[in-house]
VOBA-1610 file (N, C-alpha, C; in pm, whole numbers, padded with zeros to 5 digits, always signed):
BEGIN
Met+00084-00120+00000Met+00000+00000+00000Met+00088+00125+00000Glu+00065+00211-00099Glu+00143+00334-00105Glu+00098+00433+00001Arg+00195+00506+00055Arg+00166+00606+00158Arg+00166+00744+00095Leu+00053+00814+00109Leu+00033+00944+00045Leu+00014+01051+00150Leu+00095+01157+00141Leu+00081+01273+00228Leu+00004+01382+00154Ile-00102+01434+00218Ile-00181+01542+00160Ile-00167+01664+00251Val-00126+01776+00193Val-00096+01897+00269Val-00181+02012+00218Gly-00247+02085+00309Gly-00324+02201+00266Gly-00408+02257+00378Val-00482+02362+00348Val-00569+02425+00448Val-00678+02327+00491Asn-00741+02260+00394Asn-00844+02161+00422Asn-00819+02039+00334Thr-00781+01929+00393Thr-00744+01810+00316Thr-00853+01704+00311Arg-00963+01724+00384Arg-01064+01619+00397Arg-01112+01560+00264Pro-01158+01641+00166Pro-01212+01581+00044Pro-01112+01495-00032Val-00989+01544-00045Val-00888+01470-00121Val-00842+01347-00042Ala-00834+01359+00089Ala-00796+01245+00172Ala-00899+01133+00160Glu-01027+01168+00156Glu-01131+01067+00141Glu-01119+00997+00007Ala-01091+01073-00099Ala-01074+01013-00231Ala-00952+00922-00235Ala-00845+00964-00166Ala-00722+00882-00160Ala-00747+00752-00085Tyr-00821+00761+00023Tyr-00854+00644+00104Tyr-00931+00542+00021Lys-01025+00591-00062Lys-01104+00502-00147Lys-01018+00436-00255Leu-00908+00500-00291Leu-00816+00441-00390Leu-00718+00341-00327Gly-00723+00327-00195Gly-00638+00229-00127Gly-00508+00284-00073Phe-00491+00417-00072Phe-00370+00475-00015Phe-00375+00472+00138Glu-00257+00465+00198Glu-00243+00490+00341Glu-00223+00640+00353Val-00321+00710+00409Val-00326+00855+00401Val-00266+00923+00523Tyr-00173+01012+00496Tyr-00117+01101+00598Tyr-00168+01242+00563Ser-00212+01316+00662Ser-00270+01447+00636Ser-00210+01553+00728Val-00180+01668+00670Val-00137+01786+00746Val-00222+01902+00696Ser-00298+01965+00787Ser-00393+02068+00745Ser-00410+02175+00852Tyr-00478+02282+00813Tyr-00515+02383+00912Tyr-00642+02339+00984Tyr-00746+02311+00907Tyr-00873+02272+00967Tyr-00874+02123+01003Cys-00954+02090+01102Cys-00960+01952+01153Cys-01108+01914+01171Pro-01185+01906+01062Pro-01329+01883+01075Pro-01363+01750+01140Arg-01479+01747+01207Arg-01520+01627+01281Arg-01566+01515+01189Asp-01596+01545+01063Asp-01640+01441+00969Asp-01525+01391+00881Phe-01404+01401+00931Phe-01284+01356+00859Phe-01232+01231+00927Tyr-01250+01115+00861Tyr-01208+00987+00921Tyr-01108+00910+00834Ser-01094+00950+00708Ser-01020+00868+00612Ser-00871+00898+00612Tyr-00803+00856+00717Tyr-00660+00882+00723Tyr-00592+00779+00813His-00462+00766+00794His-00380+00681+00880His-00324+00764+00995Glu-00268+00880+00958Glu-00222+00976+01059Glu-00253+01116+01010Arg-00289+01204+01103Arg-00313+01343+01063Arg-00265+01438+01173Arg-00232+01559+01128Arg-00194+01667+01219Arg-00265+01793+01173Cys-00319+01867+01268Cys-00395+01988+01237Cys-00340+02106+01316Ile-00348+02224+01256Ile-00308+02346+01324Ile-00418+02392+01419Leu-00543+02392+01371Leu-00656+02438+01451Leu-00711+02324+01536Glu-00713+02344+01666Glu-00772+02246+01758Glu-00895+02308+01823Gln-01011+02269+01776Gln-01135+02325+01829Gln-01181+02252+01955Lys-01236+02329+02048Lys-01289+02273+02172Lys-01417+02348+02208Pro-01509+02282+02282Pro-01630+02351+02326Pro-01596+02476+02407Leu-01670+02583+02383Leu-01658+02711+02453Leu-01528+02786+02423Lys-01449+02733+02329Lys-01323+02797+02292Lys-01335+02859+02152Ser-01281+02980+02136Ser-01283+03045+02005Ser-01190+02972+01908Ser-01237+02957+01784Ser-01155+02896+01679Ser-01060+02997+01616Gly-01067+03122+01661Gly-00974+03223+01612Gly-01004+03265+01468Arg-00910+03337+01410Arg-00925+03386+01274Arg-00814+03328+01187Phe-00857+03266+01079Phe-00764+03195+00989Phe-00650+03286+00945His-00680+03405+00899His-00575+03491+00843His-00479+03546+00948Glu-00514+03531+01074Glu-00422+03570+01182Glu-00343+03450+01234Glu-00401+03331+01222Glu-00342+03211+01283Glu-00262+03125+01186Phe-00280+03145+01055Phe-00221+03052+00958Phe-00106+03113+00880Lys-00001+03033+00861Lys+00108+03063+00769Lys+00145+02932+00698Pro+00174+02937+00567Pro+00211+02815+00495Pro+00327+02739+00559Ser+00418+02813+00622Ser+00534+02747+00686Ser+00493+02653+00797Tyr+00376+02678+00859Tyr+00329+02589+00965Tyr+00300+02449+00911Leu+00249+02442+00788Leu+00222+02312+00726Leu+00353+02237+00702Lys+00452+02310+00656Lys+00583+02249+00631Lys+00642+02191+00759Ile+00631+02265+00868Ile+00687+02220+00997Ile+00613+02095+01046Leu+00480+02096+01038Leu+00402+01981+01084Leu+00428+01855+01003Ala+00462+01874+00875Ala+00480+01761+00785Ala+00619+01699+00789Glu+00714+01765+00854Glu+00854+01722+00845Glu+00876+01576+00883Asp+00810+01531+00990Asp+00830+01393+01035Asp+00773+01289+00940Phe+00683+01331+00851Phe+00620+01237+00758Phe+00699+01218+00629Leu+00789+01311+00599Leu+00848+01316+00465Leu+00926+01190+00428Asp+00996+01131+00524Asp+01070+01009+00494Asp+00980+00886+00488Glu+00864+00894+00555Glu+00774+00778+00560Glu+00691+00761+00435Val+00652+00872+00371Val+00555+00863+00262Val+00622+00844+00127Asp+00541+00790+00033Asp+00591+00767-00103Asp+00563+00885-00195Lys+00446+00947-00177Lys+00405+01057-00264Lys+00344+01169-00180Ile+00342+01291-00238Ile+00289+01409-00169Ile+00200+01488-00265Ile+00083+01528-00217Ile-00004+01618-00292Ile-00021+01745-00209Val+00005+01858-00272Val-00004+01987-00204Val-00128+02061-00254Leu-00214+02098-00161Leu-00338+02168-00192Leu-00323+02317-00159Ser-00433+02391-00170Ser-00432+02534-00141Ser-00381+02560+00000Gly-00293+02658+00012Gly-00233+02692+00140Gly-00092+02640+00156Gly-00059+02536+00080Gly+00075+02480+00085Gly+00157+02520-00036Ser+00285+02496-00029Ser+00374+02528-00141Ser+00456+02403-00175Pro+00445+02351-00298Pro+00522+02232-00334Pro+00672+02251-00325Glu+00718+02377-00335Glu+00862+02403-00323Glu+00914+02371-00184Asp+00825+02355-00086Asp+00867+02324+00051Asp+00890+02174+00074Phe+00865+02091-00029Phe+00870+01946-00011Phe+00958+01881-00117Pro+01003+01756-00093Pro+01090+01689-00190Pro+01023+01679-00326Ser+01084+01738-00428Ser+01021+01747-00560Ser+00993+01610-00622Gln+01080+01510-00592Gln+01063+01379-00653Gln+00939+01306-00602Lys+00882+01355-00491Lys+00764+01290-00435Lys+00634+01363-00468Ile+00644+01480-00531Ile+00525+01561-00558Ile+00445+01503-00673Leu+00314+01483-00651Leu+00221+01446-00758Leu+00150+01573-00803Gly+00199+01632-00910Gly+00144+01758-00956Gly+00256+01853-00994Asn+00225+01981-00996Asn+00326+02082-01031Asn+00426+02098-00918Lys+00552+02091-00952Lys+00658+02097-00851Lys+00698+02241-00817Lys+00667+02333-00907Lys+00698+02475-00883Lys+00575+02557-00922Thr+00523+02633-00827Thr+00399+02708-00853Thr+00408+02857-00821Arg+00518+02901-00764Arg+00525+03040-00716Arg+00507+03143-00826Lys+00558+03117-00946Lys+00545+03213-01055Lys+00404+03216-01111Ile+00327+03110-01086Ile+00187+03108-01128Ile+00102+03177-01022Glu+00134+03153-00895Glu+00057+03213-00786Glu+00083+03363-00772Asp+00199+03408-00814Asp+00229+03551-00815Asp+00145+03614-00927Lys+00046+03693-00890Lys-00052+03742-00987Lys+00009+03832-01094Tyr+00111+03907-01059Tyr+00172+03994-01160Tyr+00261+03914-01254Ser+00332+03818-01200Ser+00414+03730-01285Ser+00326+03655-01384Leu+00210+03607-01335Leu+00117+03537-01425Leu+00063+03631-01531Tyr+00029+03752-01491Tyr-00022+03851-01586Tyr+00077+03874-01700Lys+00204+03886-01667Lys+00305+03911-01771Lys+00317+03792-01866Arg+00294+03671-01816Arg+00303+03553-01902Arg+00181+03538-01992Leu+00066+03589-01947Leu-00057+03569-02023Leu-00089+03683-02120Arg-00044+03806-02087Arg-00082+03920-02170Arg-00026+03903-02312Gly-00104+03947-02408Gly-00064+03930-02548Gly-00110+03798-02606Lys-00144+03703-02519Lys-00190+03571-02565Lys-00337+03549-02534Phe-00382+03611-02425Phe-00522+03598-02383Phe-00573+03735-02341Lys-00704+03749-02336Lys-00762+03871-02280Lys-00739+03869-02130Val-00671+03971-02078Val-00645+03980-01934Val-00674+04123-01888Pro-00715+04141-01763Pro-00740+04277-01713Pro-00610+04356-01705Glu-00620+04486-01729Glu-00505+04575-01711Glu-00457+04563-01566Thr-00327+04541-01548Thr-00274+04509-01415Thr-00143+04582-01389Tyr-00128+04636-01267Tyr-00007+04705-01226Tyr+00044+04645-01096Lys+00175+04636-01082Lys+00237+04598-00956Lys+00285+04725-00887Leu+00237+04749-00765Leu+00264+04875-00696Leu+00311+04851-00553Asp+00366+04956-00493Asp+00408+04952-00353Asp+00337+05056-00267Asp+00266+05147-00331Asp+00208+05260-00259Asp+00063+05278-00302Ile-00028+05285-00205Ile-00170+05302-00234Ile-00196+05434-00306Lys-00109+05534-00283Lys-00126+05662-00351Lys-00110+05646-00502Glu-00016+05557-00542Glu+00001+05530-00686Glu-00126+05471-00745Ala-00188+05382-00668Ala-00312+05319-00714Ala-00421+05422-00734Cys-00433+05514-00641Cys-00535+05620-00650Cys-00510+05711-00770Glu-00382+05738-00799Glu-00347+05822-00913Glu-00387+05755-01044Ile-00363+05624-01054Ile-00400+05551-01176Ile-00551+05552-01194Gln-00625+05533-01086Gln-00771+05537-01093Gln-00819+05675-01139Glu-00756+05781-01090Glu-00793+05916-01129Glu-00765+05941-01277Gln-00656+05882-01327Gln-00619+05900-01467Gln-00709+05821-01562Glu-00774+05717-01510Glu-00863+05636-01593Glu-01001+05627-01527Pro-01075+05737-01525Pro-01204+05741-01455Pro-01310+05650-01515Gly-01291+05609-01640Gly-01387+05521-01705Gly-01374+05376-01665Lys-01270+05343-01588Lys-01247+05204-01546Lys-01259+05193-01394Arg-01294+05074-01350Arg-01294+05043-01206Arg-01177+04951-01178Phe-01111+04970-01065Phe-00995+04890-01032Phe-01011+04820-00897Leu-00945+04705-00886Leu-00943+04628-00763Leu-00803+04630-00703Ile-00796+04633-00571Ile-00671+04608-00499Ile-00666+04459-00471Lys-00552+04395-00500Lys-00535+04252-00474Lys-00400+04226-00410Pro-00393+04130-00316Pro-00261+04089-00268Pro-00185+04022-00383Leu-00054+04035-00382Leu+00027+03977-00488Leu+00008+03826-00494Ile+00000+03763-00377Ile-00025+03619-00367Ile-00139+03598-00268Gly-00235+03518-00304Gly-00348+03493-00215Gly-00459+03423-00291Ser-00556+03370-00218Ser-00666+03298-00281Ser-00795+03322-00205Gly-00905+03283-00266Gly-01035+03292-00201Gly-01099+03428-00206Gly-01031+03527-00265Gly-01088+03661-00274Gly-01065+03747-00151Phe-00998+03695-00050Phe-00971+03774+00071Phe-00867+03881+00040Gly-00898+04005+00075Gly-00808+04115+00043Gly-00828+04171-00095Val-00928+04118-00169Val-00959+04168-00303Val-01080+04260-00293Ser-01060+04389-00312Ser-01171+04483-00298Ser-01153+04600-00393Pro-01264+04669-00427Pro-01252+04790-00510Pro-01165+04893-00441Ile-01086+04964-00519Ile-00997+05064-00460Ile-01078+05170-00385Ser-01200+05197-00431Ser-01284+05298-00366Ser-01328+05255-00226Asp-01327+05123-00201Asp-01370+05071-00070Asp-01254+05021+00014Tyr-01133+05039-00037Tyr-01019+04980+00033Tyr-00992+05051+00165Gly-00982+04972+00272Gly-00955+05032+00402Gly-00855+04953+00483Gly-00785+04861+00419Gly-00691+04776+00491Gly-00551+04832+00495Lys-00460+04751+00545Lys-00320+04789+00552Lys-00241+04700+00458Leu-00166+04761+00370Leu-00087+04686+00274Leu+00055+04670+00324Glu+00105+04546+00315Glu+00243+04519+00352Glu+00313+04465+00228Gly+00412+04540+00181Gly+00484+04494+00063Gly+00407+04524-00064Pro+00455+04474-00178Pro+00392+04503-00306Pro+00252+04440-00318Phe+00168+04501-00400Phe+00034+04451-00427Phe+00004+04477-00573Ile-00109+04432-00621Ile-00144+04463-00758Ile-00273+04545-00763Leu-00278+04631-00863Leu-00398+04705-00896Leu-00446+04646-01028Gln-00570+04594-01028Gln-00619+04523-01146Gln-00754+04577-01189Glu-00768+04597-01319Glu-00895+04642-01375Glu-01007+04544-01338Phe-01118+04598-01291Phe-01233+04515-01257Phe-01313+04487-01383Ile-01337+04358-01408Ile-01414+04316-01525Ile-01553+04273-01478Glu-01653+04343-01526Glu-01791+04311-01489Glu-01838+04193-01572Gly-01897+04091-01507Gly-01947+03977-01581Gly-01966+03855-01494Leu-01980+03741-01558Leu-01999+03615-01488Leu-01864+03557-01447His-01853+03516-01321His-01730+03454-01272His-01737+03304-01300Leu-01648+03255-01383Leu-01649+03117-01428Leu-01514+03052-01404Ser-01511+02920-01408Ser-01383+02850-01397Ser-01387+02721-01477Ala-01269+02678-01518Ala-01253+02551-01589Ala-01153+02466-01513Ser-01189+02340-01490Ser-01097+02245-01429Ser-01037+02162-01542Val-00904+02173-01557Val-00837+02116-01673Val-00735+02011-01629Leu-00746+01893-01688Leu-00647+01788-01665Leu-00538+01799-01771Ser-00412+01781-01729Ser-00301+01796-01823Ser-00191+01694-01795Thr-00140+01635-01902Thr-00025+01545-01891Thr+00106+01622-01909Gly+00094+01752-01934Gly+00211+01832-01970Gly+00217+01852-02120Lys+00147+01763-02194Lys+00136+01774-02340Lys-00010+01782-02382Asp-00087+01683-02342Asp-00229+01678-02375Asp-00311+01738-02262Val-00420+01806-02299Val-00505+01870-02198Val-00652+01840-02226Met-00734+01844-02121Met-00878+01823-02136Met-00951+01893-02023Thr-01046+01978-02059Thr-01133+02039-01959Thr-01234+01935-01915Ile-01229+01900-01788Ile-01318+01795-01738Ile-01441+01853-01670Leu-01435+01981-01630Leu-01548+02041-01560Leu-01547+02192-01579Thr-01665+02250-01599Thr-01679+02395-01599Thr-01773+02434-01486Ser-01753+02550-01429Ser-01838+02590-01317Ser-01858+02741-01315Arg-01968+02779-01251Arg-01992+02919-01220Arg-01953+02942-01075Gln-01873+03042-01050Gln-01828+03069-00914Gln-01929+03158-00841Leu-01952+03126-00715Leu-02037+03209-00630Leu-01946+03306-00555Ile-01971+03434-00568Ile-01891+03539-00505Ile-01979+03616-00408Asp-01931+03633-00285Asp-02007+03703-00182Asp-01930+03828-00139Thr-01995+03942-00144Thr-01930+04068-00105Thr-01980+04119+00029Asn-02050+04032+00105Asn-02108+04076+00232Asn-02063+03991+00350Ile-01944+03933+00342Ile-01893+03854+00453Ile-01849+03948+00566Arg-01893+03919+00689Arg-01859+04005+00803Arg-01708+04017+00820Gly-01663+04141+00831Gly-01520+04166+00846Gly-01448+04177+00713Trp-01514+04131+00603Trp-01453+04136+00470Trp-01550+04205+00373Glu-01627+04300+00424Glu-01724+04368+00341Glu-01658+04427+00216Asp-01726+04409+00102Asp-01682+04458-00029Asp-01570+04375-00091Asn-01513+04279-00015Asn-01417+04186-00074Asn-01492+04085-00160Leu-01428+04038-00265Leu-01492+03942-00356Leu-01459+03801-00309Ile-01533+03753-00208Ile-01502+03627-00141Ile-01564+03508-00215Tyr-01481+03408-00243Tyr-01529+03284-00303Tyr-01616+03211-00202Ser-01739+03174-00245Ser-01829+03106-00152Ser-01893+02981-00212Gly-01838+02933-00323Gly-01887+02807-00376Gly-01895+02804-00528Asn-01965+02703-00579Asn-01975+02682-00723Asn-02109+02620-00761Ile-02149+02645-00886Ile-02258+02572-00948Ile-02200+02505-01073Val-02215+02374-01083Val-02160+02302-01199Val-02268+02213-01261Pro-02258+02189-01393Pro-02163+02250-01487Pro-02210+02390-01526Ala-02120+02466-01587Ala-02153+02600-01638Ala-02171+02590-01790Pro-02287+02633-01843Pro-02316+02613-01985Pro-02255+02719-02076Tyr-02124+02736-02065Tyr-02054+02836-02147Tyr-01936+02766-02215Pro-01958+02709-02334Pro-01855+02627-02399Pro-01724+02699-02428Glu-01729+02832-02442Glu-01607+02904-02477Glu-01500+02897-02370Ile-01540+02873-02243Ile-01439+02869-02137Ile-01357+02740-02143Lys-01412+02639-02210Lys-01341+02511-02220Lys-01208+02526-02295Lys-01216+02584-02416Lys-01097+02597-02499Lys-00996+02694-02438Val-01044+02806-02386Val-00952+02903-02327Val-00879+02840-02208Gly-00952+02768-02124Gly-00889+02700-02011Gly-00780+02604-02055Glu-00809+02527-02159Glu-00711+02432-02211Glu-00589+02503-02268Asp-00613+02611-02342Asp-00501+02685-02402Asp-00411+02746-02294Val-00472+02795-02185Val-00393+02854-02076Val-00306+02748-02009Ile-00365+02635-01975Ile-00290+02530-01906Ile-00182+02471-01996Arg-00213+02454-02124Arg-00112+02403-02218Arg+00003+02503-02230Gly-00031+02631-02239Gly+00072+02733-02254Gly+00162+02745-02134Leu+00110+02713-02017Leu+00190+02720-01894Leu+00260+02589-01861Ser+00233+02485-01942Ser+00295+02353-01924Ser+00271+02297-01785Leu+00147+02310-01737Leu+00114+02259-01605Leu+00076+02112-01611Leu+00074+02049-01493Leu+00057+01904-01484Leu-00055+01870-01388Gly-00130+01764-01420Gly-00235+01717-01331Gly-00361+01799-01344Ser-00433+01816-01232Ser-00557+01893-01230Ser-00527+02038-01193Asn-00571+02131-01278Asn-00547+02274-01256Asn-00674+02351-01288Gly-00686+02470-01231Gly-00804+02551-01254Gly-00770+02684-01318Val-00860+02732-01402Val-00846+02863-01464Val-00971+02944-01431Asp-00953+03056-01361Asp-01064+03145-01326Asp-01077+03251-01434Met-01201+03273-01478Met-01226+03367-01586Met-01349+03452-01555Val-01365+03561-01630Val-01486+03641-01625Val-01536+03658-01767Leu-01662+03622-01788Leu-01725+03640-01918Leu-01800+03772-01917Ser-01748+03869-01994Ser-01807+04003-01996Ser-01865+04032-02134Ser-01925+04148-02148Ser-01980+04188-02277Ser-01869+04209-02380Asn-01744+04224-02332Asn-01630+04244-02422Asn-01551+04116-02447Gly-01603+04004-02400Gly-01533+03878-02422Gly-01495+03809-02293Leu-01412+03706-02307Leu-01373+03621-02195Leu-01234+03660-02146Tyr-01225+03698-02018Tyr-01098+03740-01959Tyr-01044+03632-01866Val-00915+03606-01875Val-00848+03515-01781Val-00805+03597-01660Ile-00844+03553-01540Ile-00815+03629-01419Ile-00702+03565-01338Glu-00714+03437-01307Glu-00613+03369-01226Glu-00603+03223-01268Val-00494+03159-01228Val-00474+03017-01251Val-00440+02950-01118Asn-00507+02840-01089Asn-00480+02762-00968Asn-00402+02638-01008Pro-00272+02635-00981Pro-00187+02526-01029Pro-00189+02403-00938Arg-00309+02358-00905Arg-00325+02245-00814Arg-00471+02201-00816Ile-00502+02093-00745Ile-00641+02051-00726Ile-00720+02167-00666Gln-00841+02189-00720Gln-00917+02309-00686Gln-01031+02280-00588Gly-01099+02390-00551Gly-01212+02380-00460Gly-01333+02312-00521Thr-01332+02293-00654Thr-01441+02222-00722Thr-01423+02071-00719Phe-01324+02023-00645Phe-01289+01880-00642Phe-01412+01792-00615Glu-01484+01821-00508Glu-01602+01739-00474Glu-01716+01760-00572Cys-01729+01881-00625Cys-01831+01906-00728Cys-01807+01816-00849Ala-01681+01806-00889Ala-01647+01721-01004Ala-01682+01575-00976Gln-01651+01530-00857Gln-01678+01389-00825Gln-01829+01361-00825Leu-01907+01451-00767Leu-02052+01430-00762Leu-02117+01448-00899Ser-02070+01546-00974Ser-02130+01574-01104Ser-02094+01468-01208Leu-01970+01422-01206Leu-01921+01332-01309Leu-01921+01185-01268Gly-01932+01160-01138Gly-01933+01022-01091Gly-01798+00953-01102Ile-01689+01029-01085Ile-01555+00972-01092Ile-01476+01011-00968Asn-01363+00941-00948Asn-01270+00979-00843Asn-01171+01078-00905Met-01183+01205-00867Met-01099+01309-00928Met-00953+01295-00892Leu-00924+01235-00776Leu-00783+01216-00741Leu-00719+01115-00836Ser-00795+01011-00869Ser-00745+00913-00966Ser-00717+00980-01100Ala-00808+01070-01144Ala-00788+01141-01270Ala-00664+01230-01264His-00643+01295-01148His-00526+01380-01130His-00397+01298-01137Ile-00395+01186-01066Ile-00274+01103-01063Ile-00243+01047-01201Lys-00346+01001-01272Lys-00324+00946-01407Lys-00268+01053-01500Ala-00320+01176-01489Ala-00268+01285-01573Ala-00121+01311-01542Cys-00086+01306-01413Cys+00054+01326-01373Cys+00143+01215-01428Glu+00085+01099-01452Glu+00160+00984-01505Glu+00150+00973-01658Gly+00087+01075-01721Gly+00085+01080-01867Gly-00039+01029-01935Glu-00148+01008-01858Glu-00271+00952-01916Glu-00391+01038-01879Leu-00471+01074-01979Leu-00596+01145-01954Leu-00710+01045-01947Val-00795+01060-01846Val-00912+00972-01837Val-01008+01007-01950Lys-01095+00914-01982Lys-01198+00940-02082Lys-01298+01039-02023Glu-01337+01138-02102Glu-01430+01239-02052Glu-01563+01175-02014Pro-01604+01189-01889Pro-01729+01125-01845Pro-01850+01187-01914Ser-01951+01103-01943Ser-02072+01152-02007Ser-02174+01197-01903Arg-02167+01138-01784Arg-02262+01173-01678Arg-02232+01312-01623Lys-02332+01396-01622Lys-02311+01531-01568Lys-02436+01576-01493Lys-02436+01553-01363Lys-02544+01600-01278Lys-02513+01743-01234Tyr-02616+01815-01199Tyr-02594+01947-01141Tyr-02544+01931-00998Thr-02445+02008-00963Thr-02390+02004-00828Thr-02368+02147-00780Val-02401+02170-00653Val-02380+02301-00593Val-02299+02286-00465Lys-02199+02370-00454Lys-02118+02380-00331Lys-02137+02520-00275Arg-02161+02529-00145Arg-02173+02660-00082Arg-02099+02660+00051Ile-02009+02754+00068Ile-01939+02771+00195Ile-02021+02866+00282Val-02053+02823+00403Val-02129+02906+00495Val-02033+02980+00587Tyr-02036+03112+00583Tyr-01953+03195+00670Tyr-02038+03244+00788Ala-01976+03254+00903Ala-02049+03297+01023Ala-02094+03443+01008Pro-02226+03470+01021Pro-02274+03608+01008Pro-02248+03692+01131Tyr-02210+03624+01240Tyr-02180+03691+01367Tyr-02097+03594+01452Arg-02041+03643+01560Arg-01967+03554+01651Arg-02068+03456+01712Cys-02044+03327+01695Cys-02147+03231+01733Cys-02088+03103+01792Gln-02172+03034+01867Gln-02140+02901+01916Gln-02220+02802+01833Val-02153+02699+01782Val-02221+02605+01693Val-02283+02490+01772Gly-02400+02447+01726Gly-02462+02328+01783Gly-02416+02206+01706Asp-02491+02098+01716Asp-02460+01975+01643Asp-02495+01996+01496Leu-02393+01999+01410Leu-02414+02025+01267Leu-02400+01899+01183Asn-02414+01784+01246Asn-02410+01658+01172Asn-02544+01639+01100Leu-02555+01704+00984Leu-02680+01711+00909Leu-02657+01666+00764Pro-02764+01627+00693Pro-02748+01591+00552Pro-02693+01708+00471Arg-02606+01676+00377Arg-02547+01773+00284Arg-02452+01871+00351Val-02416+01847+00477Val-02327+01937+00551Val-02192+01868+00574Tyr-02083+01936+00539Tyr-01948+01880+00549Tyr-01854+01980+00617Asp-01735+01932+00650Asp-01635+02014+00720Asp-01692+02067+00851Ile-01746+01974+00929Ile-01822+02006+01050Ile-01728+02043+01166Pro-01751+02159+01227Pro-01668+02199+01342Pro-01711+02127+01470Cys-01628+02135+01571Cys-01657+02077+01701Cys-01783+02141+01759Ser-01880+02056+01802Ser-02002+02107+01861Ser-01970+02186+01988Gly-02027+02304+01999Gly-02002+02389+02116Gly-01888+02485+02099Ser-01809+02471+01991Ser-01697+02563+01969Ser-01750+02697+01919Ile-01667+02800+01932Ile-01707+02935+01894Ile-01639+02973+01762Ile-01720+03017+01667Ile-01670+03061+01537Ile-01682+03213+01530Glu-01573+03278+01495Glu-01574+03424+01486Glu-01648+03470+01361Ala-01706+03589+01367Ala-01779+03645+01254Ala-01691+03649+01130Gly-01746+03603+01017Gly-01673+03606+00891Gly-01589+03483+00864Glu-01576+03394+00962Glu-01498+03271+00942Glu-01589+03161+00885Pro-01533+03066+00808Pro-01615+02957+00754Pro-01668+02867+00865Val-01793+02825+00850Val-01855+02735+00947Val-01858+02593+00892Val-01924+02574+00777Val-01934+02443+00713Val-01936+02460+00562Thr-01930+02346+00492Thr-01948+02341+00347Thr-02077+02265+00318Leu-02159+02319+00230Leu-02280+02250+00186Leu-02258+02194+00047Leu-02302+02071+00024Leu-02284+02005-00106Leu-02407+01923-00139Asp-02451+01932-00265Asp-02560+01845-00310Asp-02553+01831-00461Ser-02613+01721-00510Ser-02609+01690-00653Ser-02741+01626-00694His-02790+01663-00814His-02917+01608-00863His-02929+01637-01013Glu-03014+01560-01081Glu-03036+01584-01224Glu-03106+01717-01250Asn-03179+01766-01151Asn-03254+01890-01165Asn-03189+02001-01083Leu-03152+02111-01148Leu-03080+02218-01080Leu-03166+02284-00972Asn-03294+02304-00999Asn-03381+02367-00900Asn-03392+02283-00773Thr-03390+02151-00790Thr-03392+02062-00673Thr-03268+02082-00589Val-03151+02089-00654Val-03025+02110-00582Val-03027+02243-00509Leu-03067+02349-00578Leu-03068+02481-00517Leu-03163+02485-00397Gly-03277+02416-00409Gly-03371+02410-00298Gly-03314+02334-00179Asn-03245+02224-00208Asn-03184+02145-00100Asn-03076+02225-00027Ile-02994+02297-00104Ile-02887+02377-00044Ile-02947+02490+00041Lys-03052+02551-00009Lys-03118+02657+00068Lys-03172+02603+00200Gly-03234+02484+00195Gly-03286+02422+00316Gly-03176+02389+00415Ser-03064+02337+00364Ser-02951+02303+00451Ser-02890+02427+00513Phe-02885+02536+00436Phe-02833+02662+00488Phe-02918+02709+00606Glu-03049+02702+00589Glu-03139+02743+00697Glu-03125+02653+00820Asp-03105+02523+00797Asp-03085+02430+00909Asp-02959+02465+00988Val-02852+02497+00915Val-02725+02533+00981Val-02742+02663+01059Met-02800+02763+00996Met-02817+02892+01063Met-02900+02878+01190Gly-02993+02784+01188Gly-03077+02762+01305Gly-03004+02699+01423Arg-02882+02650+01397Arg-02803+02587+01503Arg-02683+02671+01543Leu-02687+02798+01508Leu-02582+02891+01548Leu-02638+02984+01655Lys-02569+02992+01766Lys-02614+03075+01878Lys-02521+03196+01890Ile-02580+03316+01889Ile-02501+03440+01901Ile-02433+03444+02038Val-02304+03476+02039Val-02232+03493+02164Val-02160+03628+02161Asp-02138+03686+02277Asp-02069+03815+02286Asp-01918+03794+02275
//
């Protein structure tokens, strides 16, 4: 039995898929949900307890913490998969299943320079001073601009310059805001051959407590009926010579399709793909890394993923409910704006899925108690 180490902010979905494939699973993550059982050994940064605050992710987490927690596992395991929050450069390259170097892709300005001239991309500047950003906005009053961290994910810290009120440390980017539908393509790549296996519409929430006006990722609806994103996603991944499962975030506007970001790793749509397509996405990722693309599945159910963020500082009740995943410790305290659970459902009828997710959302909210 091969031993597989999975590293990231939340490893539960991929660990479960690995367990089903027969791997001996080692996990290192930030979150430690109560519905995570599919592992041989695991280590978590966040330890939730009743009546104890779970703190704030952006204050408590650093990618280096994952590297430190994983050190004792590195000689034991055969392969390593690095998810969001981790950096493959921190681990032995010969054991990585996927892209071994991702920093130039995750650096938004570096990616912009590689894509411009080949794809439609938003006008983007790398800056050190917010005053420079304001001057550019004044010079181009017909455009709207976003402030973005140079490296980051999930939309945290991404806000219109007109609403920006945070503190910037180090360089950041100023990027033209493209009005339109937020879409993504999940693309499998052998390094030579590519195939879009899933398209999705991204759910963006601008009303998360503590992150007001930020463009926060809050889930997906799959599949997305926009065929043009398939080819662009494939062309981007092929052009960047990426390996395994990768994601391309785009915006479909009245002026065409813009490439916004690239996720050089297994994406947040992982479980959506499995439910919608009826396949093990980890198996598809590993096969692509080994030079083989799976046959494109014909089955495509509608699937919806929704991340529930705490609307206020709250104590959670028992959230062991249908369609509810990433369950926190019962009685623990979740700070306003922090993720509480993930909702997932799949069905042949989209309205049925949306109704089920709405019902589950209401069930979860009913088990949150406001605390001072």
